[in-house]
C-alpha positions in Angstrom: 4.5 -20.2 0.1 5.8 -16.7 -0.7 8.1 -16.4 -3.7 11.4 -14.5 -3.3 11.6 -11.7 -5.7 13.3 -11.0 -8.0 15.1 -14.1 -9.2 17.7 -14.5 -12.0 17.0 -15.7 -15.5 18.6 -18.9 -16.6 17.8 -18.2 -20.3 18.4 -14.8 -22.0 14.8 -14.6 -23.3 12.6 -16.4 -20.7 11.5 -15.3 -17.3 13.1 -17.1 -14.3 11.7 -20.6 -13.9 11.3 -19.7 -10.2 8.4 -17.5 -11.3 6.4 -20.5 -12.5 4.5 -20.4 -9.2 3.5 -16.8 -9.8 2.5 -17.5 -13.4 0.2 -20.3 -12.3 -1.3 -18.6 -9.3 -3.6 -15.6 -8.8 -3.0 -12.4 -10.8 -2.1 -10.6 -7.6 0.3 -12.3 -5.2 2.6 -11.3 -2.3 6.3 -11.7 -2.9 9.3 -11.4 -0.5 12.0 -8.8 -1.3 15.7 -9.1 -0.3 15.2 -7.6 3.1 12.1 -9.6 4.0 9.7 -6.9 3.0 6.5 -8.0 1.3 5.1 -6.4 -1.8 2.3 -7.2 -4.3 3.4 -8.7 -7.7 1.0 -8.1 -10.6 1.2 -10.9 -13.2 -2.0 -10.3 -15.2 -1.7 -8.2 -18.3 -5.2 -6.6 -17.8 -4.5 -5.8 -14.2 -1.1 -4.4 -15.0 -2.6 -1.9 -17.4 -5.4 -1.1 -15.1 -3.1 -0.3 -12.2 -0.6 1.6 -14.3 -3.4 3.9 -15.3 -4.7 4.3 -11.7 -3.9 7.6 -10.0 -4.1 5.8 -6.7 -0.7 4.3 -7.1 2.4 6.5 -6.9 5.7 6.4 -8.8 7.4 8.4 -6.1 10.1 6.2 -4.6 10.4 8.5 -1.5 7.0 7.4 -0.3 6.8 5.0 2.6 6.2 1.5 1.4 7.7 2.0 -2.1 9.3 -1.4 -2.9 13.1 -1.4 -2.6 14.7 -4.4 -4.4 18.4 -3.8 -3.6 20.7 -2.1 -1.2 22.1 0.0 -4.0 18.6 1.5 -4.6 18.6 2.8 -1.1 21.6 4.9 -1.9 19.7 7.1 -4.3 16.2 6.7 -2.9 16.1 9.9 -1.0 17.5 12.0 -3.8 15.0 14.2 -5.7 13.9 12.0 -8.6 13.7 12.7 -12.3 10.3 13.2 -13.8 9.5 9.5 -14.2 9.7 9.2 -10.5 7.0 11.9 -9.9 3.2 11.8 -10.0 1.0 14.2 -11.8 0.7 17.2 -12.0 4.5 17.5 -11.4 5.3 14.6 -13.7 3.3 16.1 -16.6 4.9 19.5 -15.9 8.3 18.3 -16.7 7.3 15.7 -19.4 5.7 18.5 -21.4 9.1 20.3 -21.6 10.6 17.2 -23.3 7.8 15.9 -25.5 8.6 17.9 -28.6 12.0 16.0 -28.9 10.3 12.6 -28.8 7.5 12.8 -31.4 7.1 10.4 -34.3 7.6 13.4 -36.6 10.9 14.3 -35.0 12.2 10.7 -35.4 11.2 10.6 -39.0 13.5 13.6 -39.5 16.3 11.8 -37.6 15.8 8.5 -39.5 18.5 9.1 -42.2 21.0 10.2 -39.6 20.3 7.1 -37.4 20.6 4.9 -40.5 24.1 6.3 -41.0 25.0 5.7 -37.3 23.9 2.0 -37.8 26.0 1.6 -40.9 29.0 3.1 -39.2 28.6 0.8 -36.2 28.5 -2.2 -38.7 31.7 -1.0 -40.3 33.3 -1.0 -36.8 31.9 -4.5 -36.0 33.2 -5.9 -39.3 36.6 -4.3 -38.8 36.8 -5.8 -35.2 36.2 -9.4 -36.1 35.4 -12.1 -36.6 34.9 -12.8 -33.7 33.8 -9.6 -32.1 31.8 -8.4 -29.1 28.4 -7.2 -30.5 27.7 -5.2 -27.4 30.9 -3.1 -27.6 30.9 -2.6 -31.4 27.2 -2.5 -32.3 24.4 -2.7 -29.7 25.8 -0.1 -27.3 27.3 2.5 -29.7 24.1 3.0 -31.7 21.7 4.3 -29.0 24.5 5.9 -27.1 25.5 8.1 -30.1 21.9 8.9 -30.9 21.0 10.0 -27.4 24.3 12.0 -27.2 23.5 13.9 -30.3 19.9 14.5 -29.2 20.9 15.8 -25.8 24.1 17.6 -26.9 26.4 15.4 -24.9 29.9 14.8 -26.5 30.1 11.2 -27.6 33.9 11.4 -27.0 32.9 11.0 -23.3 31.0 7.8 -23.9 33.4 5.6 -22.0 32.9 7.7 -18.9 29.1 7.9 -18.9 28.6 4.3 -20.1 30.8 3.0 -17.3 29.0 5.1 -14.6 25.5 4.2 -16.0 26.3 0.5 -15.9 27.7 0.8 -12.4 24.7 2.7 -11.2 22.4 0.0 -12.6 24.5 -3.0 -11.5 26.4 -1.7 -8.5 27.4 -4.3 -5.8 27.1 -1.8 -3.0 25.2 1.4 -2.1 28.5 3.3 -2.1 29.3 2.4 -5.7 25.8 3.4 -6.8 26.0 6.8 -5.0 29.5 7.5 -6.4 28.4 6.9 -9.9 25.3 9.0 -9.6 27.4 11.8 -8.1 29.9 11.5 -11.0 27.2 11.7 -13.6 25.5 14.7 -12.0 28.8 16.5 -11.7 29.7 15.7 -15.3 26.3 17.0 -16.6 26.4 20.0 -14.2 29.6 21.1 -15.8 28.4 20.5 -19.3 25.3 22.6 -18.7 27.5 25.6 -18.0 28.2 25.9 -21.7 26.2 23.1 -23.5 26.7 22.1 -27.1 23.6 22.3 -29.4 20.9 19.9 -28.4 18.0 19.3 -26.0 20.0 20.3 -22.9 21.0 23.7 -24.5 17.4 24.3 -25.5 16.0 23.6 -22.0 18.6 25.9 -20.5 17.7 28.7 -22.9 13.9 28.2 -22.8 13.2 26.8 -19.3 16.1 27.6 -17.0 16.5 31.1 -18.2 12.8 31.8 -17.5 12.7 30.2 -14.1 10.5 27.3 -15.2 13.3 24.8 -14.5 16.2 24.9 -12.1 19.7 23.9 -13.0 19.5 21.0 -10.6 16.2 19.8 -12.2 17.9 20.0 -15.6 20.8 17.9 -14.4 18.6 15.2 -12.8 16.4 14.8 -15.9 19.5 14.9 -18.2 21.0 12.0 -16.2 17.8 10.1 -16.5 17.5 10.6 -20.3 21.2 9.8 -20.9 21.0 6.5 -19.0 17.6 5.4 -20.3 18.4 6.5 -23.8 21.2 4.0 -24.3 21.1 1.2 -21.7 17.6 -0.2 -22.5 17.9 -0.1 -26.3 21.4 -1.6 -26.2 20.1 -4.5 -24.1 17.1 -5.0 -26.4 19.4 -5.1 -29.4 21.7 -7.8 -28.0 18.9 -9.9 -26.6 17.0 -9.5 -29.9 19.9 -10.9 -31.8 20.3 -13.8 -29.5 16.5 -14.6 -29.7 16.5 -14.4 -33.5 19.6 -16.6 -33.8 18.1 -19.1 -31.4 14.9 -19.2 -33.5 16.3 -19.7 -37.0 12.9 -20.3 -38.6 11.7 -16.9 -37.4 14.9 -15.3 -38.5 14.5 -16.9 -42.0 10.9 -15.6 -42.1 12.0 -12.1 -41.2 14.7 -12.1 -43.8 12.2 -13.3 -46.5 9.8 -10.6 -45.4 11.7 -7.4 -44.4 8.5 -5.6 -43.9 7.8 -7.9 -40.9 10.4 -6.0 -38.9 7.7 -3.8 -37.3 5.7 -6.7 -35.8 9.0 -8.6 -35.1 10.2 -5.7 -32.9 6.9 -5.6 -31.0 7.1 -9.3 -30.4 10.7 -9.0 -29.2 9.7 -6.3 -26.8 6.9 -8.5 -25.4 9.0 -11.7 -25.4 12.1 -10.2 -23.8 10.6 -7.7 -21.4 14.1 -6.5 -20.3 12.6 -4.4 -17.5 11.7 -7.7 -15.9 10.9 -6.5 -12.4 9.0 -3.3 -12.8 7.6 -0.7 -13.0 7.4 -0.2 -9.2 4.6 1.7 -7.4 3.1 2.2 -4.0 -0.6 2.5 -3.2 -1.8 5.8 -1.8 -5.3 4.5 -1.2 -6.9 1.0 -0.8 -7.4 -0.6 -4.2 -9.3 -3.7 -4.9 -7.8 -5.8 -7.7 -9.1 -9.3 -8.7 -10.7 -10.0 -5.4 -7.6 -8.9 -3.3 -7.1 -5.5 -1.7 -3.9 -3.5 -2.0 -3.8 -1.4 1.1 -2.6 2.2 1.2 1.2 2.2 1.8 1.8 -1.3 0.3 4.3 -1.7 -2.5 3.2 -2.8 -6.0 5.5 -4.4 -8.6 4.3 -4.8 -12.1 6.0 -8.0 -13.2 6.3 -7.0 -16.9 7.8 -10.3 -18.1 4.9 -12.2 -16.6 2.2 -9.7 -17.7 3.7 -10.0 -21.2 3.4 -13.8 -21.0 -0.2 -13.7 -19.9 -2.1 -16.3 -22.0 -5.3 -14.2 -21.7 -3.6 -11.4 -23.7 -1.1 -13.4 -25.7 -2.2 -17.0 -26.7 0.7 -19.5 -26.4 2.8 -16.8 -24.8 6.0 -18.7 -24.5 6.2 -19.1 -28.3 8.2 -16.5 -30.2 6.3 -15.5 -33.3 7.3 -12.4 -35.3 3.8 -12.3 -36.9 2.0 -12.0 -33.6 0.1 -8.7 -33.1 1.8 -7.8 -29.8 1.8 -4.0 -29.7 -0.5 -4.0 -26.6 2.4 -5.4 -24.5 3.6 -3.4 -21.4 7.3 -3.4 -22.2 7.1 0.4 -22.2 4.8 0.6 -19.3 1.3 2.1 -19.7 -0.7 5.2 -18.8 0.8 8.6 -18.1 4.3 7.2 -17.3 4.5 5.2 -20.5 8.1 5.5 -21.9 8.8 8.8 -23.5 11.4 7.4 -25.8 9.4 4.3 -27.0 9.2 5.5 -30.7 12.9 6.2 -30.8 13.6 2.7 -29.3 11.4 1.1 -31.9 13.1 2.9 -34.8 16.6 2.1 -33.5 15.7 -1.6 -33.1 14.1 -1.8 -36.6 17.1 -0.2 -38.3 19.8 -2.0 -36.3 18.4 -5.5 -36.7 17.5 -5.1 -40.4 20.9 -3.8 -41.3 22.8 -6.3 -39.1 21.3 -9.4 -40.7 21.4 -7.8 -44.2 25.1 -7.0 -44.1 26.2 -10.1 -42.1 23.8 -12.9 -43.2 26.1 -15.6 -41.7 26.1 -14.0 -38.2 26.1 -16.5 -35.4 27.0 -16.7 -31.7 30.7 -17.4 -31.1 29.9 -19.3 -27.9 26.9 -21.6 -26.9 24.0 -19.6 -25.6 24.3 -21.5 -22.3 27.7 -19.9 -21.7 26.6 -16.3 -22.0 26.8 -14.4 -18.7 23.4 -12.9 -18.0 22.9 -9.8 -15.9 21.6 -10.2 -12.3 17.9 -10.2 -11.6 17.9 -6.7 -10.0 18.7 -4.7 -13.1 17.8 -4.3 -16.8 18.1 -7.8 -18.3 20.7 -8.5 -20.9 24.4 -9.4 -21.4 27.4 -7.2 -20.9 29.3 -9.0 -23.6 28.0 -10.9 -26.7 30.7 -12.8 -28.7 29.6 -13.2 -32.3 31.2 -14.5 -35.5 30.4 -14.9 -39.1 
């Protein structure tokens, strides 16, 4: 029997129970997508890392056979992708232009500033409640303000780009998705004409001015960075809070050992796997994996939430344990396409979760966890609202 893919979670921090068949079966299995197309789902941690490092699978969504999970994705499929949707050497060409802004050293310099952003968000949360929406007043503003300041995007426009980012990721129709993509590109295209200080201005001066980068390429990659820079970390923050509140013994352990926040964040990244249904790839040559053969032109889906629950890599994988050494998870992907902003995300999560439970030790959910409205299966996992009280 072929499992339909993807399927919605019923718990904020567990993969869909419909995936049990995939978890118990071979490491490489065929799944059925919404339009009846078949693709390979990879559930083994070792095979996921092996394939993500294999140059014979392509990240280019325009290739025939690339797995399409929703109608809305078709709306933007044929558009020229940002750098993460390219293969080397093109991917590396553009990534190298950005890497200096995403180093550990750079984020150490930014740390005091991010700490202040976190404290300001906590002031806003406390002023708004109790009760209050953690997403609106805390989880979303922190990464949104950080990426705005890094790029040189006015935070005053956050309602605009947050709304269109969310619509693009959760659109109910291709038309909605395309309209939001167009709106974001037009906004950034206008901004680039006279950009405030930041990465966009630097790229314009250093790369566009020399012909190494076109204005259209700068717009596309700026859209990518703006969306990725706030949506994923915001979702991780909210789901991380839910997970810790629902595991009070782990939260108590973390509060008694603040230095454990580093391993706790890695465990949250593994356990939550908010990019539940990807990365996506397509084979450019026949590839043998675990006794099966992925043929050229066949779609490949790295089922991150299942690879991160592989008992061969993580003993007792359904247990949430903040002491677990889990840094080898694939929540940020693996290989040349591994997430450029992973170190920024780690820092933001460590600072946000530490400060939140330090300043609001009595924080709790304002509604039962079962009543939280989870996002659909076809997008970044999380909640759009998280009522909390204290």
